[in-house]
C-alpha positions, 0 to 999 in steps of 0.5 A: 695517317692519310699518306699511310692509308694511301700506300696500303690496300686490303691485300698489301701491308705497307706504310708506317706503324707506330707501336707503343709498349712498356720499356720492359716488354719492348726491350726484353721481349719485342726488340729481340724478335722485331727483326723477323717481322721487318724481314717478312714485311719489308714495306712496313716501317716501324716507329717503336715508342717505349713508354710506361704510361699509356699513350692515347690511341684515340688521339693517335699518339700511337697506332697500336699498343701492347699493354700489360693490362686490359685497355681503359680507354673506350672504343678500343679493340683488344686481343688478349695475348698472354699471361706472364707470371712474376716469379722470384729470382736471384743470381747464383752469386747472390745465393752463394753469398747470402743463402737460399730463402726457404720461405717468403718470410725469410726473404725479408732478411734479404736484399730486395730489388724493387721497381721505383714508384715512378709509373709502375709498368705492370700491376703487382710489380712490387708484390714481394715487398709486402708478401714477405712480411706478415704484419701488413708493412712493406719491406724497404728495398736495397735498390729501386729502379724505374725500369723492368729491364734494369731490375732484371740486370740488377738481379742478374748482377747479384744486387738482390732478390726480385720478382720480374716477368718471365719475359724479362728473366729469360734474357738472363738464363743463369737466374735461379727461381726462388720458391718456384712452388708458390703462386705468384701474380700474373701480368695480362698482355693485350694487343690494342688498337682503335676501331678506325684501324680495324681494316688495316692490313699492317695492324693485322700482320703485326697482330699475327706476328705477336700471336705467332711469337707467343705461340697463339693459334 
């Protein structure tokens, strides 16, 4: 950290920035856009740590984080970035083969793609498994996988119906939204960093990059 601070001034963004976020957001949203940040900031080197568990920013396991929930650690600076909804999707070939569900209850007769139980990266990730049943039980998945990006790929491949964040679904423009009229849960994204980096120029320019890409003024 000391060497990084020596290369940076209040006017110049430079040095190494360790960024952590979930594997799904990192793969599906951040990675396709990161080239623009790096082109505009040639003196910043990025270390991207994709991890569905929260790293300890206070212990400097990373410098900054994009998290899909409000920070739980004390003494962290946070900036709300966006609310991503969790719509229901299926591939055209799945609908052609199995039909289009007309209600949540009908979804229980279909094949579901769910997130595996290992460290869910966002809240309500498997909400659909209970919402499609009215007896309080949980629908068994045809496929479980512990990766949001892999869930999106599986749905796009026609393996079943699933609920994924809009940032993951946009990678597969042919996906069909199921029951678009219903209200689905949302994921709150936050930019988080420790108090000691409040004056860091490289943190500020990365925050501004995220806000610009998300259309935040």
